[in-house]
Residue, then its C-alpha position, 0 to 999 in steps of 0.5 A: m778513128t779507133k784501131l779496132y774500127l780501122i780493122g773492121c774497115f779493112l775486113v770490108i775492103s778486103l772483101i771488095a778484093c776478094d770478089d776480084i779473085l772471080q770478078v773483074t773490078p777496079e783495085t781499091q787503093v788502100t793500105f793496112e800499114t796503120a791497122f796493125e801496129t800491136e799484137k793486140e790488133i793482129e789478134t783481133g783480126l785473126l778473130s775476125v778471120e774465125r768469123f769469116v770462116r764460120l760464114a764460109l764453111i756452114s753454107p750448104l752441104q753438097p755434094g757430101i749429103y748426096g752419099e749420106y746413108s739413106d733408104y729413100h730418095s725422091s726421083a727428083n733427088p740430086a743424090l741420084l745424079n739428075f741431068d734434068q736439073i744440073g743447076v744443083y751440081l753448080a755451086l757458088r763459093e765467094s764466101r771461101f774467098d772471103a775468109i782467104a782475103m781475110a786471112n792473107v791481109p794480117l800475114p805480111y805484118i806479123d813479122k813487123v809487130p813487136m812480139t816473141q817468135e813464139r806468138r809470130n808462129f802462132y798467128k802465122g800458123q793459124i793463117y796457114f790452117t785456115k787456108a788449108l782447111i779452105y782449100f781442102d774444102l774447095g778441093r774436094r768439092y770443085k774441079f777447077t779452083p783459083i789458088v790466092r796464095d799469100e797476097v790479096e789478089i785483085d787480078p783474075i787468077v788461072y784456075s787450077s785442078w783439084e789435084d794442085v789445090i789439094d797440094y797447096a792445101i797439103e803444103q799450107a797444113r804442113e806449115a801450120v803443124a810446124l808452127l802451131p801449139e798444142y791445145p793445152d798450150l793455147r794462149d791469148s796476147d794477154g796470156n789467158v788459156i784459150t779453151r774453144k776448139s774453134v782456134p786452130t792448133k797442131g792436133a787440128a792441123n795433123a788432123l787436117l793433113a791426114h785428111l788432106c793426104a788420105w783424099k789425094a791418095g785414095c782419089k788417084y783414080m780421079a786424077s787426069s793423066d798428067k796429074a797422076d804420076y804421084n806415090e800414093m803410099d807416101l801419102w798414106k804413110t803421112v796419114d798414119s804419122a799425122s794421125t798417130a800424132i794426135i791419137q797418142q796425146e791421151d791426155v789431150y784428146r780422148l774418146a767419149n765414154t758412150p755414144e750417147e756422150v757423143c750426142t749430148s757432148v762431143l757434137v754440141g762442142d768443146s769436148p775432149e774427143s773434138i779436135y777442130e770445130i766451127q763455133i756456132h753454139g752461142y752464136g745464133n744472133e750473129m747467124d741471124d744477122e747474116y741471113i743464115y740461121n736456116a743454113f744446113f751446116c748440120p746434116g741432121m737438118y735432112y734426117q731429123t724431125w720429132p722429138i727434136v724439132s718439137s714443133e713437128s709430129a712423129g708423122n713428119i719423118q715420112y716427109k724428110d729428104w733422107r730417111i732410114l728404116a728401122e730394119s736398116v738400123r737394126d742391121m746397122y747396129p746388131t744385137r748378139v748374145e754372149h753368155g746368155e746376155i743380149i748385147t746391143d751396139l750402143r749406137r743404135d739407141a744413142y742415134f735413133y729415138e726409141l727404136d723399139s718403141m717407135q717400130y712396135k708401138v706406133d702404127e706404121s701408118v705414122t712411122g712409115g717404117y722409118a727410124y727417128p734420128w735423134k743424133y743431134r739433140v740441142a735445138r735452137l728455138g725462136t724467143s719472140g713474136w711469131d718465131a717463139g718456140r719454132f725450130i730455127n736450127f741445131d744450136q751446136n758447134a760443127v765439128w770438123f774432126r773428132l778423134a773416132d774419125i781420126i782413129l778410123l782414118r789411120a785404120e784405113a791407112r794402116v790397111r793400105l800400108g799392110n799393117t793389118l794388126g794395127a788396123i784391126e786395133d784401131l777399128n776395135a778401139i771404136r767398136s769397143r766404145a759402142n759395146a759392138k762385137l770386136y772384128d772377126a776376119s769372117e766379116y765382109n768376106g774378109d774385106l778389112r778395109y770395107a769393114i773399116f768403111k762400114e764402121r766409119e758409116k756406122e760411127l759417123l753417120m749423119e756427119n757428112w763424111r760418107w760421100y767422101d769415104v765412098l770416093r776415097n775407096g772407090y766404093y761408088k758403084t755399090e754405095l752411091y745412088g741412082g746414075f752415080r753407080e753408073v758413071s764411067e772412068q772417063d766421067i770420073i776423070d772429067g769430074c762427075f763427083l765434084l761440082g761445077i760453077p754457075d755462069v755468073e763466074f764465068t760472066n765476071n772472070p774471063l779465066a774461069r773454067q768449067n767442070t768437064f763433066w757438067l759442061r758436057h752435060q749442060 
């Protein structure tokens, strides 16, 4: 049996162990001492961890998608908070724990394998980042989650609140920041340069730390009374410093020149603007093998039809779940006149296909008055049999953190910290790239923080950020939809904005704990 095969076996065995986090099953009597005896074997194990992260984090996007900008929602759309379909607010999460278990298995062996301390730090940093990222996802999505620390857990675990989950993720992210190299210094065990942005770096860890701290700071109003005794201003200071650590690396991370390049390069993958992304481009066969080739890892699936989905017609826009009116696009990305010249926010025509032509030259019976998003440009098509030529998914990486996001996040932190000039500078950095009008204090009745929120809405449209931005700023009464605007303060503390867990988790784990809000409405 080769060592690589043995490592493969440890992955399968670990899956059994990680299921025990949520299910009571017998402990498998296996050790991994001989699976990790060289640095190459540690490296191979972590490549497998990267694969499990990919499988975990391209699963359905709820609740994030419920907050994306849309001018249309059907009466059954869960974005409206429908109590007659509670099941859509309860979501499985085993794949997240699979990734955590994969990361935990090699951790005890890194110090035992001969290698330099620098390499040990690199591998440990990858593990800490992975766990922080998974718990960031879990902490923003669920009210209660079991925390698996540094062991492959066998027995059921007491569930922790979202506040404690985020705290643990912050702790892991800080460790990753301390241990990981910067992007230009990434090397594999043979000394070869690593260029893919799916490998964690110090910049990626700082981006994750900034978002974790921003989430906990901004969502203090969602915390239960016994968990709300923290100083949110200290967290905003960390958001500022962690973001600055990324932004000041101008030779490493750079904004793309235009919004068009955001669509054709940044969101495809491995761009200088990208800080961390999940590798999907070029992994279509693996996705097929895992029966997830239709996974909605990309919000564009809810919005986009023709012309990117070439097998559909222009009229299909009227059947998409999420739709944006052409007039809304004009309001969001307005034109202006300067020195007799008409100037347009470049994001309008980068994010939407031929807005003028489709609105004014195509009959409204076809368009329904809607614009045609095409922010995601690279389609993966079937290549053989009945699948040939059929749209399968977007063949692009899932970009988690990009520089424009971090600049605007720092702008928000600076407003909260009273640094108005710094916040405006960051806001204008993004507007300048889009050729948009620079900030004026008359905007939004002088509310700079709201102006930054709206800029994130414009810049990060259809990138699964808006729901979290709304909640972090407490704008749910005006920026969410349907019943989510009417929830009470107690509903929020009880978890109305967070997912619950399905019955199977209670069947298999006596320590499972349900989201209080959804339990009350079941």
